[in-house]
C-alpha positions, 0 to 999 in steps of 0.5 A: 525503438521498440513498441511497448504495450502497458496493461493498466494505468496504475502508478507502477505502470505509469512509472514504467511507461514514462521511464521507457518513453524517455529511453526512446520506446514508443509506449501505449497504455491500455486501461480498462477503466475510464481514468488512470491512477489504479487504486489512487482515486478520488471521490467527490461530492458537494464540493468535498473530495476524498482520497479513496486510496493511500492518503499519505506518501512514505519514501518520497525519494522514489518518486523524486527519482522518477520526476528527475529521471523522466524530466530533470524536475524535482517532485516538489515542482510537480506537486506540493509536498508537505511533511506531516508533523506530528506524523500520527496520534494513537488513541489506546483503549484505556484512554491514553494517547500519544502524539508522535513527531515525524522522522524524529527517533529522539522525539518519539522516544520522549513522547512515548516515555511521557504518555506511556511511562518511563521505559516505554520509549527505550523499549521502542528505541531498542526495537527500532534498532533490530528493525533497522537490522532487518531493513539493512538486510532486506532493503536492497533485494526487496526494493532496489534489485530485480527478484532473483530466480532463487528466492530461498535467501528471502524466505528466511526472516531477517528480523534478528533474535534477542541476544541472551535471556529467555527468548533465544528462538527468533519471533515468528510473527509481528504480534509475537515481537510485540509481546516479547520485546515491547511488553506493554499492550499499548506499544504492541498495538502501536507496532501492530497498527503499522502492519494493519495499515498495509493490509497485514494481520499482525498475528500471521505477518512475519517478524520482518514486518517490523521494517514498516514502522522503521521505514515510516519513522526513519523517512517520514510521512508526507502529504500531497496538497490536493490529496494523493490523487494529485501525485497520480495526476502529475505522473500522468501528465509526465507520461503525456509529456514523454509522448506515452499514449493512453487508451482508456476504456480498453480492457485487455483480455489476453496476451498474444504469444507466438513461438513462445514469446509475447507479441502483443495483447488482445482487447475485449472489443476484438482488436489486437495490439502488436508489441515488442514487449508487454508490461502487465501492470494489472491482473489479466485473467488469462495470465492466471488461467495459463499460470503465467503469473501466480496470484500469490502463494496460498501455501501455509507458513512454516508455523501453519498459519495461512496468509490473509488477503485483505482489502479496505472499508473507507468512510468518506465523511463530510462534516460541518465546521472547520477542524480544531486548531492543533488537530493531528492529520492522522489518528489511529484509534486502536481496537479494544480487542485485537485478538477478536479483530485478528480472529475476524480477519482469519475468519473472513468476517467483520469485527465488532470494533476495528482499529481505524485510521482517521485522516484529517488533512487541513487542505482547502482544496478538498472541501467547501469553505467552513467545512471538513473532509475526513476519511476513516479506513479499516482493514477487512478480509477480501475475496480469495482466489484468482481474478476469475473467481475474485468477487466482492466479499460477502455481507449484506448492506445492513451488515456493512452499514452496521460495520461503518457505524462501528467505524464512525463511533471509533473515529469520535475519539479523533474527531470531536463532535463528529456525530453532530457535525456529520452532513453525510457519509459515503461507505466504500468497500472492497466491492468498490475496489473490485469494480475500479481495479478488477480485484477486491484486494489491496496488495501489500509490500513484499516482506522477507520471511514467512517461507517466501509467502509474501513475495510477489511475482517477479518483474520478469515473467516466464514468458520472454518479452513480457514483464510485470509492474505495479502492486501485484509484482515485485516489490509489492503494493504501496506508492513507494513500492509500486514506483520502484516496481516501474523503475525495475521493469524499465531497467530490465527492458532498457538494459536487459539481463545485465541490469542489477537494480536501481542505484 
């Protein structure tokens, strides 16, 4: 039985902790905050509750595997999982709208033809075939296997080039895929919104980001009753049931290394904790200072566009009255100026009219009777640099409030009578993310291509005895990816160098 210290109580870290405890190890988690879950938080006021992190779950198989492997119980026995149908509604600047069913390719094709004109669905369906090729080529190395020492194969974009015609050169960015292959600004906006939702600017995201809409439309969108925070609570409870110890309010400031191997951690209050293995599930300043873990490539891509690091602005809206019958759980209201939105992301400023995602869960656990709790999110640029220099992005309070006003105005296309129904709102910015998690950024999932710029740190560190789990390490951010990260780290510690990935 080994002593294992886990730094941080995010979802990936807890996934690793529970799996390691089941394998017979003694696991202690040190978390700087006063709660667990990392970015999977909840804001509560006056009987209203809002998810301030992710609002939907994709690839639920990752968490089904976690609950079975750590307790032989299905996920659905630990949380109430609901398939979201329709999966989403999209409102475009020209006034057209389309409602897309959940995990039904034929239904999506039909809906697009009906809303956007004959041929729109066929073009989207043909795009999904190419996206499936990219998924098949990259799924196992990017989700199910430890990151190899030689990542050159993942630096190449797996998205296939069109066969024949004028476009023989492969598309280099997701925006280019939309322009070339979809040939309708509304279809292109639909495509780009999936990248934005994960924090990528479509103008610089590689073509391989096509796997994001493929993943969602193939495996579906799911909601956890009580909010996604309920999933974090269930994972925490599973950890406790497996005798994982949590020490909250305990910030780790350094990793102790002796004879070239990690042997424990140093806490902010001067205490030390010895360990046979250390799992870092959260950014630790000393690791970057000593160049044990790179914060992420700042190199330019082959097409000379740098990666934009992003966070989110979230509005929590308390509304009087219940939501209307037939309202969509998720509505994406697209920006009338995607070029301007992209330019604002690249310049690190707030744009005039962002693309917003409006979530309206029909969940009585999140609201007082007769009212509605709505969240509205937009992707914005977050601070650059490593943890030692990471600070909330600039902008005075008036600028942030004005941006929130523009977000709320856009959300009116999804919520009838929003302005008249508004009781109060809470504006959350990357500064809140920084305060709660230690970084203002929200990590995105790993993507192949882009010269390897979007590959996070490997799960095995250069220092023996130390491993990385969670959104900042392979295979990247997002609920599914973080859960898989925890599984990979547990496999590497339990099985050693022979571990070849999840089955």
